Every structure is written in C-alpha cells, then in structure tokens.
N, CA, C and O atoms as a Maestro MAE file, in Angstrom:
{
 s_m_m2io_version
 :::
 2.0.0
}

f_m_ct {
 s_m_title
 :::
 protein
 m_atom[276] {
  # First column is atom index #
  i_m_mmod_type
  r_m_x_coord
  r_m_y_coord
  r_m_z_coord
  i_m_residue_number
  s_m_chain_name
  s_m_pdb_residue_name
  s_m_pdb_atom_name
  i_m_atomic_number
  :::
  1 25 8.780 6.172 -4.325 1 A "UNK " " N  " 7
  2 3 8.802 5.871 -2.864 1 A "UNK " " CA " 6
  3 2 7.043 4.975 -2.637 1 A "UNK " " C  " 6
  4 15 5.882 5.177 -2.993 1 A "UNK " " O  " 8
  5 25 7.625 4.197 -2.025 2 A "UNK " " N  " 7
  6 3 6.212 3.354 -1.797 2 A "UNK " " CA " 6
  7 2 5.473 3.429 -0.454 2 A "UNK " " C  " 6
  8 15 6.098 3.705 0.570 2 A "UNK " " O  " 8
  9 25 4.212 3.198 -0.439 3 A "UNK " " N  " 7
  10 3 3.365 3.391 0.469 3 A "UNK " " CA " 6
  11 2 3.884 3.652 1.715 3 A "UNK " " C  " 6
  12 15 3.704 4.718 2.304 3 A "UNK " " O  " 8
  13 25 4.708 2.450 2.269 4 A "UNK " " N  " 7
  14 3 4.854 2.350 3.397 4 A "UNK " " CA " 6
  15 2 5.915 3.340 3.974 4 A "UNK " " C  " 6
  16 15 5.905 3.677 5.158 4 A "UNK " " O  " 8
  17 25 6.790 3.765 3.106 5 A "UNK " " N  " 7
  18 3 7.371 4.985 3.485 5 A "UNK " " CA " 6
  19 2 6.898 6.380 3.394 5 A "UNK " " C  " 6
  20 15 7.447 7.354 3.909 5 A "UNK " " O  " 8
  21 25 5.753 6.373 2.639 6 A "UNK " " N  " 7
  22 3 4.805 7.670 2.753 6 A "UNK " " CA " 6
  23 2 4.219 7.665 4.258 6 A "UNK " " C  " 6
  24 15 4.524 8.609 4.987 6 A "UNK " " O  " 8
  25 25 3.481 6.748 4.694 7 A "UNK " " N  " 7
  26 3 2.661 6.509 5.896 7 A "UNK " " CA " 6
  27 2 3.712 6.608 7.199 7 A "UNK " " C  " 6
  28 15 3.438 7.168 8.261 7 A "UNK " " O  " 8
  29 25 4.976 5.937 6.880 8 A "UNK " " N  " 7
  30 3 5.758 6.113 8.044 8 A "UNK " " CA " 6
  31 2 6.252 7.459 8.207 8 A "UNK " " C  " 6
  32 15 6.406 7.799 9.380 8 A "UNK " " O  " 8
  33 25 6.532 8.291 7.337 9 A "UNK " " N  " 7
  34 3 7.094 9.510 7.383 9 A "UNK " " CA " 6
  35 2 5.818 10.620 7.926 9 A "UNK " " C  " 6
  36 15 5.949 11.577 8.688 9 A "UNK " " O  " 8
  37 25 4.889 10.248 7.420 10 A "UNK " " N  " 7
  38 3 3.633 10.782 8.007 10 A "UNK " " CA " 6
  39 2 3.228 10.695 9.228 10 A "UNK " " C  " 6
  40 15 2.804 11.671 9.848 10 A "UNK " " O  " 8
  41 25 3.325 9.329 9.790 11 A "UNK " " N  " 7
  42 3 2.916 8.931 11.221 11 A "UNK " " CA " 6
  43 2 4.215 9.912 12.099 11 A "UNK " " C  " 6
  44 15 3.950 10.729 12.980 11 A "UNK " " O  " 8
  45 25 5.519 9.611 11.642 12 A "UNK " " N  " 7
  46 3 6.417 10.127 12.530 12 A "UNK " " CA " 6
  47 2 6.431 11.921 13.094 12 A "UNK " " C  " 6
  48 15 6.657 12.384 14.212 12 A "UNK " " O  " 8
  49 25 5.977 12.820 11.372 13 A "UNK " " N  " 7
  50 3 5.889 13.728 11.464 13 A "UNK " " CA " 6
  51 2 4.752 14.031 12.516 13 A "UNK " " C  " 6
  52 15 4.831 14.720 13.533 13 A "UNK " " O  " 8
  53 25 3.645 13.320 11.993 14 A "UNK " " N  " 7
  54 3 2.251 13.720 13.024 14 A "UNK " " CA " 6
  55 2 2.813 13.424 14.600 14 A "UNK " " C  " 6
  56 15 2.449 14.276 15.412 14 A "UNK " " O  " 8
  57 25 3.347 12.723 14.940 15 A "UNK " " N  " 7
  58 3 3.852 12.283 16.450 15 A "UNK " " CA " 6
  59 2 4.541 13.691 17.055 15 A "UNK " " C  " 6
  60 15 4.259 14.299 18.088 15 A "UNK " " O  " 8
  61 25 5.597 13.997 15.979 16 A "UNK " " N  " 7
  62 3 6.186 15.582 16.315 16 A "UNK " " CA " 6
  63 2 5.544 16.625 15.971 16 A "UNK " " C  " 6
  64 15 6.022 17.567 16.603 16 A "UNK " " O  " 8
  65 25 4.546 17.033 15.172 17 A "UNK " " N  " 7
  66 3 3.877 17.704 14.965 17 A "UNK " " CA " 6
  67 2 2.779 18.277 16.604 17 A "UNK " " C  " 6
  68 15 2.464 19.413 16.957 17 A "UNK " " O  " 8
  69 25 2.482 16.968 17.221 18 A "UNK " " N  " 7
  70 3 1.724 16.852 18.673 18 A "UNK " " CA " 6
  71 2 2.789 17.654 19.613 18 A "UNK " " C  " 6
  72 15 2.299 18.373 20.483 18 A "UNK " " O  " 8
  73 25 4.310 17.581 19.496 19 A "UNK " " N  " 7
  74 3 4.948 18.380 20.406 19 A "UNK " " CA " 6
  75 2 5.401 19.757 19.826 19 A "UNK " " C  " 6
  76 15 6.056 20.579 20.467 19 A "UNK " " O  " 8
  77 25 4.997 19.905 18.598 20 A "UNK " " N  " 7
  78 3 5.628 21.216 18.171 20 A "UNK " " CA " 6
  79 2 6.591 21.186 17.278 20 A "UNK " " C  " 6
  80 15 6.834 22.245 16.698 20 A "UNK " " O  " 8
  81 25 7.374 19.989 16.943 21 A "UNK " " N  " 7
  82 3 8.502 19.912 16.468 21 A "UNK " " CA " 6
  83 2 8.426 19.485 15.130 21 A "UNK " " C  " 6
  84 15 9.440 18.918 14.722 21 A "UNK " " O  " 8
  85 25 7.265 19.635 14.149 22 A "UNK " " N  " 7
  86 3 7.149 19.504 13.029 22 A "UNK " " CA " 6
  87 2 6.252 20.199 12.212 22 A "UNK " " C  " 6
  88 15 5.226 20.547 12.797 22 A "UNK " " O  " 8
  89 25 6.327 20.468 11.161 23 A "UNK " " N  " 7
  90 3 5.041 20.899 10.482 23 A "UNK " " CA " 6
  91 2 3.858 20.086 10.266 23 A "UNK " " C  " 6
  92 15 4.068 18.896 10.500 23 A "UNK " " O  " 8
  93 25 2.832 20.327 9.939 24 A "UNK " " N  " 7
  94 3 1.562 19.654 9.617 24 A "UNK " " CA " 6
  95 2 2.113 18.575 8.793 24 A "UNK " " C  " 6
  96 15 2.664 18.986 7.772 24 A "UNK " " O  " 8
  97 25 2.113 17.321 8.958 25 A "UNK " " N  " 7
  98 3 1.884 15.933 8.135 25 A "UNK " " CA " 6
  99 2 1.024 16.026 6.663 25 A "UNK " " C  " 6
  100 15 1.357 15.758 5.508 25 A "UNK " " O  " 8
  101 25 -0.005 16.440 7.150 26 A "UNK " " N  " 7
  102 3 -1.146 16.472 5.958 26 A "UNK " " CA " 6
  103 2 -1.013 17.023 4.662 26 A "UNK " " C  " 6
  104 15 -1.627 16.679 3.652 26 A "UNK " " O  " 8
  105 25 0.230 18.310 4.831 27 A "UNK " " N  " 7
  106 3 0.580 18.475 3.442 27 A "UNK " " CA " 6
  107 2 1.338 17.416 2.667 27 A "UNK " " C  " 6
  108 15 1.063 16.963 1.556 27 A "UNK " " O  " 8
  109 25 2.385 17.097 3.502 28 A "UNK " " N  " 7
  110 3 3.190 15.882 2.982 28 A "UNK " " CA " 6
  111 2 2.418 15.026 2.196 28 A "UNK " " C  " 6
  112 15 2.451 14.930 0.969 28 A "UNK " " O  " 8
  113 25 1.687 14.380 3.022 29 A "UNK " " N  " 7
  114 3 0.932 13.173 2.311 29 A "UNK " " CA " 6
  115 2 -0.076 13.698 1.160 29 A "UNK " " C  " 6
  116 15 -0.169 13.162 0.056 29 A "UNK " " O  " 8
  117 25 -0.701 14.649 1.515 30 A "UNK " " N  " 7
  118 3 -1.905 15.146 0.289 30 A "UNK " " CA " 6
  119 2 -1.048 15.391 -0.793 30 A "UNK " " C  " 6
  120 15 -1.568 15.203 -1.893 30 A "UNK " " O  " 8
  121 25 0.204 15.784 -0.786 31 A "UNK " " N  " 7
  122 3 1.181 16.165 -1.834 31 A "UNK " " CA " 6
  123 2 1.572 14.842 -2.582 31 A "UNK " " C  " 6
  124 15 1.617 14.867 -3.812 31 A "UNK " " O  " 8
  125 25 1.879 13.603 -1.849 32 A "UNK " " N  " 7
  126 3 2.366 12.431 -2.668 32 A "UNK " " CA " 6
  127 2 0.924 12.041 -3.578 32 A "UNK " " C  " 6
  128 15 0.883 11.865 -4.796 32 A "UNK " " O  " 8
  129 25 0.126 11.988 -2.910 33 A "UNK " " N  " 7
  130 3 -1.352 11.523 -3.565 33 A "UNK " " CA " 6
  131 2 -1.542 12.113 -4.668 33 A "UNK " " C  " 6
  132 15 -1.866 11.425 -5.636 33 A "UNK " " O  " 8
  133 25 -1.343 13.971 -4.849 34 A "UNK " " N  " 7
  134 3 -1.896 14.562 -6.027 34 A "UNK " " CA " 6
  135 2 -0.932 14.447 -7.166 34 A "UNK " " C  " 6
  136 15 -1.169 14.757 -8.334 34 A "UNK " " O  " 8
  137 25 0.406 13.867 -6.591 35 A "UNK " " N  " 7
  138 3 1.474 13.677 -7.508 35 A "UNK " " CA " 6
  139 2 1.394 12.633 -8.213 35 A "UNK " " C  " 6
  140 15 2.240 12.587 -9.105 35 A "UNK " " O  " 8
  141 25 0.351 11.346 -8.125 36 A "UNK " " N  " 7
  142 3 0.411 10.064 -8.590 36 A "UNK " " CA " 6
  143 2 -0.477 10.320 -10.190 36 A "UNK " " C  " 6
  144 15 -1.330 11.202 -10.283 36 A "UNK " " O  " 8
  145 25 -0.229 9.697 -10.994 37 A "UNK " " N  " 7
  146 3 -0.663 9.802 -12.641 37 A "UNK " " CA " 6
  147 2 -1.661 8.429 -12.478 37 A "UNK " " C  " 6
  148 15 -1.732 7.552 -11.617 37 A "UNK " " O  " 8
  149 25 -2.383 8.692 -13.727 38 A "UNK " " N  " 7
  150 3 -3.107 7.523 -13.861 38 A "UNK " " CA " 6
  151 2 -2.469 6.323 -13.788 38 A "UNK " " C  " 6
  152 15 -2.634 5.413 -12.976 38 A "UNK " " O  " 8
  153 25 -1.689 6.409 -14.754 39 A "UNK " " N  " 7
  154 3 -0.682 4.992 -15.195 39 A "UNK " " CA " 6
  155 2 -0.241 4.158 -13.789 39 A "UNK " " C  " 6
  156 15 -0.355 2.936 -13.687 39 A "UNK " " O  " 8
  157 25 0.267 5.012 -12.759 40 A "UNK " " N  " 7
  158 3 0.813 4.391 -11.685 40 A "UNK " " CA " 6
  159 2 -0.599 3.925 -10.940 40 A "UNK " " C  " 6
  160 15 -0.500 2.940 -10.209 40 A "UNK " " O  " 8
  161 25 -1.793 4.498 -11.055 41 A "UNK " " N  " 7
  162 3 -2.509 3.622 -10.328 41 A "UNK " " CA " 6
  163 2 -3.348 2.667 -10.716 41 A "UNK " " C  " 6
  164 15 -3.837 1.840 -9.947 41 A "UNK " " O  " 8
  165 25 -3.620 2.751 -12.287 42 A "UNK " " N  " 7
  166 3 -3.449 1.488 -13.105 42 A "UNK " " CA " 6
  167 2 -3.058 0.095 -12.680 42 A "UNK " " C  " 6
  168 15 -3.672 -0.913 -12.331 42 A "UNK " " O  " 8
  169 25 -1.359 0.551 -12.904 43 A "UNK " " N  " 7
  170 3 -0.600 -0.449 -12.615 43 A "UNK " " CA " 6
  171 2 -0.585 -1.155 -11.674 43 A "UNK " " C  " 6
  172 15 -0.280 -2.347 -11.722 43 A "UNK " " O  " 8
  173 25 -1.100 -0.181 -10.071 44 A "UNK " " N  " 7
  174 3 -0.956 -0.748 -8.986 44 A "UNK " " CA " 6
  175 2 -2.659 -1.631 -8.759 44 A "UNK " " C  " 6
  176 15 -2.878 -2.547 -7.967 44 A "UNK " " O  " 8
  177 25 -3.413 -1.149 -9.488 45 A "UNK " " N  " 7
  178 3 -4.967 -1.962 -9.413 45 A "UNK " " CA " 6
  179 2 -4.344 -3.256 -10.106 45 A "UNK " " C  " 6
  180 15 -4.519 -4.299 -9.476 45 A "UNK " " O  " 8
  181 25 -3.702 -3.339 -11.207 46 A "UNK " " N  " 7
  182 3 -3.253 -4.726 -12.105 46 A "UNK " " CA " 6
  183 2 -2.523 -5.748 -10.711 46 A "UNK " " C  " 6
  184 15 -2.825 -6.835 -10.218 46 A "UNK " " O  " 8
  185 25 -1.629 -4.904 -10.492 47 A "UNK " " N  " 7
  186 3 -0.559 -5.729 -9.309 47 A "UNK " " CA " 6
  187 2 -1.367 -6.259 -8.383 47 A "UNK " " C  " 6
  188 15 -0.988 -7.368 -8.005 47 A "UNK " " O  " 8
  189 25 -2.582 -5.762 -7.763 48 A "UNK " " N  " 7
  190 3 -3.276 -6.411 -6.999 48 A "UNK " " CA " 6
  191 2 -4.385 -7.290 -7.515 48 A "UNK " " C  " 6
  192 15 -4.603 -8.241 -6.764 48 A "UNK " " O  " 8
  193 25 -4.943 -7.253 -8.299 49 A "UNK " " N  " 7
  194 3 -5.513 -8.392 -9.087 49 A "UNK " " CA " 6
  195 2 -4.610 -9.346 -9.440 49 A "UNK " " C  " 6
  196 15 -4.994 -10.511 -9.343 49 A "UNK " " O  " 8
  197 25 -3.383 -9.118 -9.870 50 A "UNK " " N  " 7
  198 3 -2.607 -10.262 -9.802 50 A "UNK " " CA " 6
  199 2 -2.137 -11.082 -8.537 50 A "UNK " " C  " 6
  200 15 -1.962 -12.295 -8.423 50 A "UNK " " O  " 8
  201 25 -1.982 -10.034 -7.596 51 A "UNK " " N  " 7
  202 3 -1.875 -10.850 -6.195 51 A "UNK " " CA " 6
  203 2 -2.906 -11.665 -5.660 51 A "UNK " " C  " 6
  204 15 -2.722 -12.732 -5.074 51 A "UNK " " O  " 8
  205 25 -4.254 -10.995 -5.935 52 A "UNK " " N  " 7
  206 3 -5.343 -11.802 -5.870 52 A "UNK " " CA " 6
  207 2 -5.635 -13.125 -6.692 52 A "UNK " " C  " 6
  208 15 -6.217 -14.025 -6.088 52 A "UNK " " O  " 8
  209 25 -5.360 -13.279 -7.724 53 A "UNK " " N  " 7
  210 3 -5.446 -14.313 -8.761 53 A "UNK " " CA " 6
  211 2 -4.381 -15.422 -8.020 53 A "UNK " " C  " 6
  212 15 -4.717 -16.539 -7.627 53 A "UNK " " O  " 8
  213 25 -3.048 -14.851 -7.930 54 A "UNK " " N  " 7
  214 3 -2.172 -15.882 -7.245 54 A "UNK " " CA " 6
  215 2 -2.548 -16.689 -6.014 54 A "UNK " " C  " 6
  216 15 -2.428 -17.910 -5.910 54 A "UNK " " O  " 8
  217 25 -2.994 -15.898 -5.139 55 A "UNK " " N  " 7
  218 3 -3.587 -16.043 -3.873 55 A "UNK " " CA " 6
  219 2 -4.590 -17.097 -4.190 55 A "UNK " " C  " 6
  220 15 -4.365 -18.207 -3.708 55 A "UNK " " O  " 8
  221 25 -5.618 -16.948 -4.891 56 A "UNK " " N  " 7
  222 3 -6.765 -17.691 -5.173 56 A "UNK " " CA " 6
  223 2 -6.236 -19.105 -5.807 56 A "UNK " " C  " 6
  224 15 -6.962 -20.085 -5.642 56 A "UNK " " O  " 8
  225 25 -4.954 -19.269 -6.557 57 A "UNK " " N  " 7
  226 3 -4.670 -20.320 -7.357 57 A "UNK " " CA " 6
  227 2 -3.909 -21.044 -6.238 57 A "UNK " " C  " 6
  228 15 -4.200 -22.238 -6.167 57 A "UNK " " O  " 8
  229 25 -2.756 -20.491 -5.099 58 A "UNK " " N  " 7
  230 3 -2.209 -21.474 -4.335 58 A "UNK " " CA " 6
  231 2 -3.644 -21.885 -3.496 58 A "UNK " " C  " 6
  232 15 -3.985 -23.068 -3.504 58 A "UNK " " O  " 8
  233 25 -4.408 -20.953 -2.830 59 A "UNK " " N  " 7
  234 3 -5.560 -22.116 -1.943 59 A "UNK " " CA " 6
  235 2 -6.084 -22.817 -2.815 59 A "UNK " " C  " 6
  236 15 -6.398 -23.865 -2.250 59 A "UNK " " O  " 8
  237 25 -6.366 -22.861 -3.859 60 A "UNK " " N  " 7
  238 3 -7.189 -24.103 -4.568 60 A "UNK " " CA " 6
  239 2 -6.273 -25.103 -4.967 60 A "UNK " " C  " 6
  240 15 -6.713 -26.236 -5.160 60 A "UNK " " O  " 8
  241 25 -4.830 -24.819 -5.151 61 A "UNK " " N  " 7
  242 3 -3.970 -25.780 -5.094 61 A "UNK " " CA " 6
  243 2 -3.685 -26.639 -3.980 61 A "UNK " " C  " 6
  244 15 -3.464 -27.848 -4.038 61 A "UNK " " O  " 8
  245 25 -3.710 -25.918 -2.973 62 A "UNK " " N  " 7
  246 3 -3.235 -26.689 -1.628 62 A "UNK " " CA " 6
  247 2 -4.939 -27.118 -1.075 62 A "UNK " " C  " 6
  248 15 -5.017 -27.419 0.116 62 A "UNK " " O  " 8
  249 25 -5.837 -27.139 -1.635 63 A "UNK " " N  " 7
  250 3 -7.394 -27.523 -1.334 63 A "UNK " " CA " 6
  251 2 -7.309 -28.770 -2.057 63 A "UNK " " C  " 6
  252 15 -7.745 -29.772 -1.489 63 A "UNK " " O  " 8
  253 25 -6.802 -28.878 -3.254 64 A "UNK " " N  " 7
  254 3 -6.671 -29.643 -4.330 64 A "UNK " " CA " 6
  255 2 -5.956 -31.218 -3.973 64 A "UNK " " C  " 6
  256 15 -6.343 -32.335 -4.315 64 A "UNK " " O  " 8
  257 25 -4.686 -30.776 -3.093 65 A "UNK " " N  " 7
  258 3 -3.728 -31.918 -2.738 65 A "UNK " " CA " 6
  259 2 -4.370 -32.159 -1.567 65 A "UNK " " C  " 6
  260 15 -4.400 -33.385 -1.672 65 A "UNK " " O  " 8
  261 25 -5.098 -31.858 -0.162 66 A "UNK " " N  " 7
  262 3 -5.544 -32.359 0.399 66 A "UNK " " CA " 6
  263 2 -6.801 -33.143 0.321 66 A "UNK " " C  " 6
  264 15 -7.093 -34.090 1.052 66 A "UNK " " O  " 8
  265 25 -7.423 -32.711 -0.520 67 A "UNK " " N  " 7
  266 3 -8.460 -33.585 -1.148 67 A "UNK " " CA " 6
  267 2 -8.136 -34.721 -1.938 67 A "UNK " " C  " 6
  268 15 -8.986 -35.610 -1.977 67 A "UNK " " O  " 8
  269 25 -6.988 -34.888 -2.633 68 A "UNK " " N  " 7
  270 3 -6.438 -35.849 -3.624 68 A "UNK " " CA " 6
  271 2 -5.970 -36.915 -2.335 68 A "UNK " " C  " 6
  272 15 -6.360 -38.081 -2.396 68 A "UNK " " O  " 8
  273 25 -5.459 -36.644 -1.637 69 A "UNK " " N  " 7
  274 3 -4.634 -37.729 -0.564 69 A "UNK " " CA " 6
  275 2 -5.875 -38.177 0.444 69 A "UNK " " C  " 6
  276 15 -5.668 -38.967 1.366 69 A "UNK " " O  " 8
  :::
 }
 m_bond[275] {
  # First column is bond index #
  i_m_from
  i_m_to
  i_m_order
  :::
  1 1 2 1
  2 2 3 1
  3 3 4 2
  4 3 5 1
  5 5 6 1
  6 6 7 1
  7 7 8 2
  8 7 9 1
  9 9 10 1
  10 10 11 1
  11 11 12 2
  12 11 13 1
  13 13 14 1
  14 14 15 1
  15 15 16 2
  16 15 17 1
  17 17 18 1
  18 18 19 1
  19 19 20 2
  20 19 21 1
  21 21 22 1
  22 22 23 1
  23 23 24 2
  24 23 25 1
  25 25 26 1
  26 26 27 1
  27 27 28 2
  28 27 29 1
  29 29 30 1
  30 30 31 1
  31 31 32 2
  32 31 33 1
  33 33 34 1
  34 34 35 1
  35 35 36 2
  36 35 37 1
  37 37 38 1
  38 38 39 1
  39 39 40 2
  40 39 41 1
  41 41 42 1
  42 42 43 1
  43 43 44 2
  44 43 45 1
  45 45 46 1
  46 46 47 1
  47 47 48 2
  48 47 49 1
  49 49 50 1
  50 50 51 1
  51 51 52 2
  52 51 53 1
  53 53 54 1
  54 54 55 1
  55 55 56 2
  56 55 57 1
  57 57 58 1
  58 58 59 1
  59 59 60 2
  60 59 61 1
  61 61 62 1
  62 62 63 1
  63 63 64 2
  64 63 65 1
  65 65 66 1
  66 66 67 1
  67 67 68 2
  68 67 69 1
  69 69 70 1
  70 70 71 1
  71 71 72 2
  72 71 73 1
  73 73 74 1
  74 74 75 1
  75 75 76 2
  76 75 77 1
  77 77 78 1
  78 78 79 1
  79 79 80 2
  80 79 81 1
  81 81 82 1
  82 82 83 1
  83 83 84 2
  84 83 85 1
  85 85 86 1
  86 86 87 1
  87 87 88 2
  88 87 89 1
  89 89 90 1
  90 90 91 1
  91 91 92 2
  92 91 93 1
  93 93 94 1
  94 94 95 1
  95 95 96 2
  96 95 97 1
  97 97 98 1
  98 98 99 1
  99 99 100 2
  100 99 101 1
  101 101 102 1
  102 102 103 1
  103 103 104 2
  104 103 105 1
  105 105 106 1
  106 106 107 1
  107 107 108 2
  108 107 109 1
  109 109 110 1
  110 110 111 1
  111 111 112 2
  112 111 113 1
  113 113 114 1
  114 114 115 1
  115 115 116 2
  116 115 117 1
  117 117 118 1
  118 118 119 1
  119 119 120 2
  120 119 121 1
  121 121 122 1
  122 122 123 1
  123 123 124 2
  124 123 125 1
  125 125 126 1
  126 126 127 1
  127 127 128 2
  128 127 129 1
  129 129 130 1
  130 130 131 1
  131 131 132 2
  132 131 133 1
  133 133 134 1
  134 134 135 1
  135 135 136 2
  136 135 137 1
  137 137 138 1
  138 138 139 1
  139 139 140 2
  140 139 141 1
  141 141 142 1
  142 142 143 1
  143 143 144 2
  144 143 145 1
  145 145 146 1
  146 146 147 1
  147 147 148 2
  148 147 149 1
  149 149 150 1
  150 150 151 1
  151 151 152 2
  152 151 153 1
  153 153 154 1
  154 154 155 1
  155 155 156 2
  156 155 157 1
  157 157 158 1
  158 158 159 1
  159 159 160 2
  160 159 161 1
  161 161 162 1
  162 162 163 1
  163 163 164 2
  164 163 165 1
  165 165 166 1
  166 166 167 1
  167 167 168 2
  168 167 169 1
  169 169 170 1
  170 170 171 1
  171 171 172 2
  172 171 173 1
  173 173 174 1
  174 174 175 1
  175 175 176 2
  176 175 177 1
  177 177 178 1
  178 178 179 1
  179 179 180 2
  180 179 181 1
  181 181 182 1
  182 182 183 1
  183 183 184 2
  184 183 185 1
  185 185 186 1
  186 186 187 1
  187 187 188 2
  188 187 189 1
  189 189 190 1
  190 190 191 1
  191 191 192 2
  192 191 193 1
  193 193 194 1
  194 194 195 1
  195 195 196 2
  196 195 197 1
  197 197 198 1
  198 198 199 1
  199 199 200 2
  200 199 201 1
  201 201 202 1
  202 202 203 1
  203 203 204 2
  204 203 205 1
  205 205 206 1
  206 206 207 1
  207 207 208 2
  208 207 209 1
  209 209 210 1
  210 210 211 1
  211 211 212 2
  212 211 213 1
  213 213 214 1
  214 214 215 1
  215 215 216 2
  216 215 217 1
  217 217 218 1
  218 218 219 1
  219 219 220 2
  220 219 221 1
  221 221 222 1
  222 222 223 1
  223 223 224 2
  224 223 225 1
  225 225 226 1
  226 226 227 1
  227 227 228 2
  228 227 229 1
  229 229 230 1
  230 230 231 1
  231 231 232 2
  232 231 233 1
  233 233 234 1
  234 234 235 1
  235 235 236 2
  236 235 237 1
  237 237 238 1
  238 238 239 1
  239 239 240 2
  240 239 241 1
  241 241 242 1
  242 242 243 1
  243 243 244 2
  244 243 245 1
  245 245 246 1
  246 246 247 1
  247 247 248 2
  248 247 249 1
  249 249 250 1
  250 250 251 1
  251 251 252 2
  252 251 253 1
  253 253 254 1
  254 254 255 1
  255 255 256 2
  256 255 257 1
  257 257 258 1
  258 258 259 1
  259 259 260 2
  260 259 261 1
  261 261 262 1
  262 262 263 1
  263 263 264 2
  264 263 265 1
  265 265 266 1
  266 266 267 1
  267 267 268 2
  268 267 269 1
  269 269 270 1
  270 270 271 1
  271 271 272 2
  272 271 273 1
  273 273 274 1
  274 274 275 1
  275 275 276 2
  :::
 }
}
C-alpha cells in the first residue's frame, strides 16, 4: 500500500473519529510505519534521489536549449 492510501485512510478515519464513528486512526497509521523494513526505506530513498537527478537533468537540458537559441 502506498503512502497516499495510508494518509487518505487515516484522514477519513480521523474525520469519522471526531464524530465517534471510528476508532482512533493513530493506531492504524503508526502500525503501517512500524511494519516497514530497512530495505523498503532504502528503496524509497534511492527512488527520491533518482527523481531529483532526473528533475535536475531535465532542468539543465531545458536551460541549455534556451541558452543555445
């Protein structure tokens, strides 16, 4: 399950918790973070690094094209 679904479910549960229609969403959210292992965290970090490098490359490429014209 990706972070978007975790946050959405937590938000909806929190909203329902205010009106007494759901359990405390903190237990669900904290359990999802406790169940992650180091390999998943390292993978996530490298994906972020890769995305930063790609964004930087695209920005440099577009700057180089405008400077060349």
